[in-house]
C-alpha positions as CSV (number, residue, x, y, z in Angstrom):
1,M,-0.4,0.0,-0.3
2,K,1.4,3.4,-1.0
3,V,0.5,6.7,0.8
4,I,-0.9,9.4,-2.3
5,A,-1.5,13.0,-1.5
6,F,-2.9,14.7,-4.1
7,D,-3.1,18.6,-4.5
8,F,-6.7,20.0,-5.0
9,D,-6.7,22.9,-7.0
10,G,-5.6,22.3,-10.6
11,V,-5.1,18.6,-10.0
12,I,-8.6,17.8,-9.4
13,I,-10.5,20.7,-9.9
14,D,-10.2,23.2,-12.0
15,S,-11.2,26.8,-9.6
16,S,-9.9,29.4,-11.9
17,N,-12.9,31.1,-12.8
18,E,-14.2,30.9,-9.3
19,Q,-11.0,32.4,-7.8
20,Y,-11.2,34.9,-10.5
21,I,-14.5,35.8,-9.5
22,I,-13.8,35.8,-5.9
23,S,-10.5,37.4,-6.1
24,V,-12.2,40.5,-7.8
25,M,-15.1,40.6,-5.3
26,A,-12.2,41.0,-2.3
27,F,-10.0,43.0,-4.0
28,N,-13.2,45.9,-4.7
29,R,-13.9,45.3,-1.0
30,M,-10.7,47.0,-0.2
31,G,-11.6,49.9,-2.1
32,N,-10.5,48.9,-5.6
33,R,-12.6,49.3,-8.8
34,L,-11.4,46.8,-10.9
35,R,-13.6,46.2,-13.7
36,D,-14.2,42.4,-15.1
37,T,-13.2,42.5,-18.4
38,K,-12.5,39.9,-20.4
39,K,-8.9,41.1,-20.7
40,L,-8.5,41.4,-16.5
41,K,-9.6,37.8,-16.5
42,K,-7.1,36.6,-19.5
43,D,-4.6,38.3,-17.5
44,F,-5.8,36.6,-14.3
45,L,-5.7,33.2,-15.7
46,F,-2.0,33.3,-17.0
47,L,-0.9,34.8,-13.5
48,R,-2.7,31.8,-11.6
49,N,-0.1,29.4,-13.0
50,F,2.3,31.2,-10.2
51,A,0.4,31.3,-6.9
52,K,0.7,28.9,-4.4
53,V,-1.3,30.3,-1.4
54,T,-4.1,32.7,-1.1
55,E,-1.9,36.0,-0.4
56,D,-0.3,35.1,-3.5
57,F,-4.1,36.4,-5.3
58,Y,-3.5,39.6,-3.5
59,A,-0.4,40.1,-5.7
60,M,-1.9,39.0,-9.0
61,M,-4.6,41.7,-8.5
62,V,-2.3,44.3,-7.6
63,M,-0.3,43.8,-10.6
64,L,-3.4,43.7,-12.5
65,S,-4.6,46.8,-11.3
66,E,-1.3,48.2,-12.3
67,G,-1.4,47.0,-15.5
68,K,2.0,45.5,-14.9
69,I,3.0,42.0,-15.4
70,P,6.8,41.2,-15.6
71,E,8.0,39.7,-18.8
72,D,9.3,36.3,-17.4
73,D,8.6,33.3,-14.9
74,K,11.2,34.5,-12.5
75,K,10.4,38.2,-12.3
76,I,6.7,37.1,-12.0
77,L,7.5,35.1,-8.7
78,Q,9.9,37.9,-7.6
79,R,7.7,40.6,-8.2
80,R,5.0,38.4,-6.3
81,D,6.9,37.8,-3.8
82,R,7.6,41.4,-3.1
83,I,4.1,42.6,-3.2
84,V,3.4,40.0,-0.4
85,T,5.7,41.3,1.7
86,T,6.1,44.4,1.7
87,Q,2.1,44.8,1.7
88,R,1.7,42.0,4.2
89,S,-1.2,43.6,6.3
90,R,-3.3,44.2,3.2
91,A,-2.6,40.8,2.0
92,V,-3.7,39.2,5.6
93,E,-6.7,41.6,4.6
94,F,-7.6,40.3,1.2
95,V,-7.1,36.8,2.4
96,R,-10.2,37.5,4.8
97,L,-12.3,39.0,2.1
98,F,-11.5,36.1,-0.2
99,F,-12.3,33.4,2.2
100,E,-15.6,35.8,3.1
101,S,-16.7,35.9,-0.5
102,R,-16.2,32.1,-0.9
103,K,-19.0,31.9,1.5
104,E,-21.1,34.6,0.0
105,L,-21.0,32.6,-3.4
106,M,-21.8,29.8,-1.7
107,R,-24.8,30.4,0.2
108,K,-26.4,30.8,-3.4
109,G,-26.4,27.7,-3.2
110,F,-23.7,24.4,-3.5
111,G,-25.2,23.6,-7.4
112,Y,-24.5,27.3,-8.2
113,W,-21.1,27.6,-6.8
114,L,-19.6,24.4,-7.4
115,G,-21.2,25.5,-11.5
116,L,-18.4,28.1,-11.5
117,Q,-15.7,25.1,-11.6
118,E,-14.6,22.3,-13.1
119,V,-14.1,18.9,-11.7
120,N,-12.0,16.5,-13.5
121,I,-14.7,13.9,-13.3
122,K,-11.7,11.1,-15.4
123,F,-9.4,11.6,-12.0
124,I,-11.9,11.4,-9.6
125,R,-12.7,7.6,-11.2
126,M,-9.2,6.9,-10.5
127,M,-8.8,8.2,-6.7
128,K,-12.1,5.8,-6.6
129,R,-9.9,2.8,-7.7
130,L,-6.6,3.7,-6.3
131,S,-8.6,4.1,-2.8
132,A,-9.0,0.6,-2.6
133,E,-5.4,-0.5,-2.5
134,H,-3.8,3.0,-1.4
135,S,-4.0,5.5,1.3
136,L,-5.3,8.8,-0.2
137,F,-4.7,12.4,1.6
138,I,-5.5,15.6,0.4
139,A,-2.4,18.0,0.8
140,T,-4.4,22.0,-0.7
141,A,-4.2,25.5,0.2
142,K,-8.1,25.7,0.2
143,D,-10.2,25.1,3.5
144,K,-11.0,21.8,4.6
145,E,-14.6,21.9,4.6
146,T,-15.1,23.2,0.9
147,V,-12.7,20.4,-0.3
148,Y,-14.6,17.7,1.8
149,R,-17.8,18.8,0.3
150,V,-16.3,18.8,-3.0
151,L,-15.1,15.2,-2.6
152,R,-18.0,14.1,-1.0
153,Y,-20.3,15.3,-3.6
154,S,-18.0,13.7,-6.8
155,G,-18.4,10.5,-4.7
156,V,-14.7,10.0,-3.2
157,M,-14.9,9.2,0.6
158,I,-11.7,10.9,2.3
159,P,-12.4,11.2,5.9
160,R,-11.8,14.9,7.4
161,K,-8.5,14.2,9.1
162,K,-6.9,12.5,5.7
163,I,-7.4,16.6,4.5
164,L,-4.5,18.8,4.9
165,S,-6.3,22.5,4.3
166,R,-5.1,25.9,4.9
167,E,-6.2,25.2,8.6
168,D,-3.7,23.2,9.7
169,A,-0.4,24.3,7.9
170,Y,0.9,26.8,5.7
171,S,3.5,25.4,3.1
172,K,2.6,22.5,1.1
173,S,6.2,20.4,3.0
174,E,4.5,21.0,6.6
175,K,1.4,19.4,5.3
176,L,3.0,16.3,3.7
177,K,5.0,15.8,7.6
178,I,1.8,15.5,9.0
179,I,0.4,12.9,6.2
180,S,3.9,11.4,7.0
181,G,3.0,11.3,11.3
182,I,-0.8,10.2,10.4
183,S,0.2,7.3,7.7
184,G,3.5,6.0,9.6
185,K,5.0,6.3,6.5
186,D,8.6,8.1,6.0
187,T,8.1,10.9,3.3
188,K,10.4,9.1,1.0
189,D,8.3,6.3,0.7
190,M,5.2,8.8,0.1
191,I,3.9,10.2,-3.8
192,F,3.0,13.7,-4.0
193,V,0.4,14.8,-7.0
194,E,0.5,18.9,-8.0
195,D,0.2,21.0,-10.3
196,N,2.5,23.7,-9.1
197,L,6.1,23.2,-9.6
198,E,7.2,25.6,-6.6
199,N,5.4,23.6,-4.5
200,L,7.2,20.0,-5.7
201,K,10.4,21.6,-5.8
202,D,9.8,22.9,-1.9
203,T,8.7,19.2,-1.1
204,M,11.9,17.5,-2.6
205,G,14.3,18.0,0.4
206,L,11.8,15.3,2.1
207,G,12.7,13.1,-0.2
208,I,9.3,12.9,-1.7
209,N,8.5,11.3,-4.9
210,P,7.1,14.3,-6.6
211,V,4.7,14.1,-9.7
212,L,3.7,17.1,-11.6
213,V,0.5,16.8,-13.8
214,E,0.2,18.8,-17.3
215,W,-2.9,20.2,-17.0
216,G,-3.9,22.4,-13.7
217,H,-1.5,25.8,-13.2
218,S,1.5,24.6,-14.5
219,T,3.4,26.3,-18.0
220,P,5.0,24.8,-20.6
221,A,8.3,26.2,-19.0
222,Q,7.7,24.8,-15.8
223,R,6.6,21.5,-17.4
224,R,10.3,21.2,-19.1
225,E,12.2,22.1,-16.1
226,A,10.3,19.3,-14.3
227,R,11.5,16.6,-16.6
228,K,15.3,18.0,-16.6
229,L,14.7,17.7,-12.5
230,G,14.0,13.9,-12.9
231,I,9.8,14.8,-12.1
232,P,7.6,12.7,-13.8
233,V,4.6,14.8,-15.8
234,L,1.4,13.0,-15.6
235,T,-0.3,13.6,-19.6
236,K,-4.1,14.3,-20.0
237,R,-4.1,11.3,-22.3
238,N,-2.5,8.4,-20.2
239,F,-2.1,9.9,-15.9
240,E,-3.9,7.0,-14.9
241,K,-1.3,4.3,-16.3
242,Q,1.2,6.6,-15.5
243,L,0.7,6.9,-12.1
244,L,0.1,3.4,-11.3
245,K,3.2,3.0,-13.2
246,I,4.8,4.8,-10.3
247,T,2.9,3.5,-7.7
248,G,4.6,-0.7,-8.8
249,E,1.1,-1.4,-10.0
């Protein structure tokens, strides 16, 4: 039996549209006046590839409001981190408003809220099959209750204690250490499936077996870098076969 930890946003569910709506709501509640336009959404979806945690969405909105998006990946990451560091109190306030705005959307109805995003049905089906042989966990920056409700709605019964969320720890490395303690497995015996290369690179020091997916929030340049680092990249067409090979089946 293997311990497999999955990221949530980008791997199991595409929340980009929901996150865009909520980010604009939260940012404007801070006294800004960003208008919802096709260009704004297009630029947001591009910058989404560089967000690890909710505070990063604040940095994205600042860049969008200024109309200044750096030229390359490295500069985007540097600009993101500079904004979050120098405007820490505003980033924290944005996070509070972000989750308040999400709850407001969910109060309109769970079906309405879920309709703002896309569940990866084929991946969900694979998770159901894997759950019969392996111990599955979730490591996410999202809140626990939201993830639990979406998984339960999709037919994947993962207990709340096996969903490591923003309430449990800040970084993915911290979450994976907790998973190691719960499962009794050393991190070098665990598999972590992510769509964010930064998160995978951050966790590699744990000896984790990292796996990147080609969908979700990764760029072609990030996928090329992952392959150079020896990180397997699951493709849309053959992800189940590839993951089963990694688990030794």
